[in-house]
N, C-alpha and C positions, 0 to 999 in steps of 0.2 A: 479795739480792745479795749483800750483808757478813754474812751470816752466819757463815763459815769463821772471820773475824775476831771476831766478838762470841761465838764459843765458846772461841774462841783465848784473848782475855781473862778468860772467866770462870776458866779454868783458871789461866791468871798470876794473877787476883786472891785465888784460893783459897791460893796459895803468897806472895802479897806479903806484904812487911813494908816498913815504913819504912827507908830507909838509913838517915836521918839525913845523906844529902848536901847540902852546902849549894849557895844559887844562885848562889854565886861561882864563878871559875875556879879549883881549888885547884891546879893549877900554872902560873897566869897566863897559860895562851895561849888563844886563838882559831884554829882553822884553817878556812880557808874552801876546800872541794874540790868537785868534781864530782859529779853525783849517779849517775855511775856505779856499777853494781850491783857490781862488783870491787874496789870501793876500800870499805875497814874503815878509818877514819879512825882510831879507837882502838887496834886491833891494829896498824898501820903506824906508829905512834909511839910504842909501847909505855904506853898510857893505859889509864885505867880511868876509867868512870861519874863524872864530878864534877871531873875533872882540866881539862879544858879546853871551852870554845864550841864547838860545829859548826855550822857555817852551809854548805849544798849551794845550787849551783845547777849547770844545762848548762855545763860549760867552767869552772867555778870562775872565773868571771871576775867583778870588782868594777862591781857595777851599784850603783846609787842605795841599792836597798834592802838591799842585803849591807852598805855603806860605812856607813848608819844603824845597823844590828845590831852592827858593829865599835864604831862611836861608843859607844854605850850600854855595850856589852862592856869598853870601854877606861876610860871612864868611871865606871861603876857596878858592873861585875861583874869588877876585880880582874885583869882583861886587861893583862896587859906585853909581849905576845908574841904576833905574827899570823905564821902561817904562809898562806900563799896556796898551794896544791898543784894542781896540772893534772896530767894525765898522759898517757901516751903511746896510741896508738889512741883518741884520741878522737873523738866524729863531729862536733864542733865545730871540729876542724882540717883545714886545708887544703881550705875548702870556703868560698863566699862566701855573705853571706845573700839574696842574690839566688835563688840555687841551692837555698836551703832552702825558700824562700818559695813559688818554683816548685813544689817539688816536694811540698809540705805543700799549696799552694793548688789545684794539679792536681787531689790525692787526696780534696780536700775538697769540689771544684767550686767555691772562693770566691778571690776574690782575696788575698792573702796579703803583698803588695808593702810593705804600710804598717808590717810588724812588723820590729823589729831582733832576730835571733837573737844576733847577738855572738861571728858566727864568725873565724875567725884563721887566715891563711893563712904568718902566722910566729908559732910559738907563743912561744918563747923571748922576742921582741919586744913582744908583746901582754903576757905575764907581767910583763914589767918594767915597762912602764906601767902596769898595775893597782898594782904594788909601788908605783911612785913616788906614783898617785892616793891609796893611803891613807896614804903617808909626809906627802903635800903637804897632808891633810885638816888645816883651820885649829882643827877640835874634838877632835883626837887630843891625848891629854896629852904633854908632852914627854918623851922619853926611851923613845916606844914602838918596840920592834924589829920590825920588818918582814921578812921573807925570801919569797922565790919559790922554788919547787920545781917539778920533775915526777918523778912516778910512775911507774915502769915496772912496768905490768900483769902484765909476764911473768915479771919476775924478784923483783919486791917491793923494787927501788933505789928510794931517795928520792934526786933528783940537784938540789943547791943551784943556782939560774942565776945567781946574784950574790951578792957580800956582803951579809949581813945588816945591815940599819943601822935 
């Protein structure tokens, strides 16, 4: 079932060399973005491997787990800036959790009503709330810069949703 991936890894391994990239974020940046395949976080921001810590989840939402990773990155891995990057045409925007739960539940023949999918009917408002959640976390170091952005998957434009602070 994974033979194609293992074969690709064998080809990769044959040409692999240790890049010497440190485990810290060379540009002091962490990026939380969506799992959408149209987003290439490094290219979008002009970065190279090792420049930033990249976190991804559906909708680019600040969850308990992404906040845990950001706390560790900011305290242990040289991160002093965080970009939360949502995007246009996101499947998590304009829908409600109940709608997604009903769709998935019906397709699987199970009750998905207890799941939180973290959808949003107000993308900018939700993004601003998530940015505020990072800023207000008592485990974040003083001076951490946090900004919210929306990436246009059709034009490549990155639009700030408010002042970085």
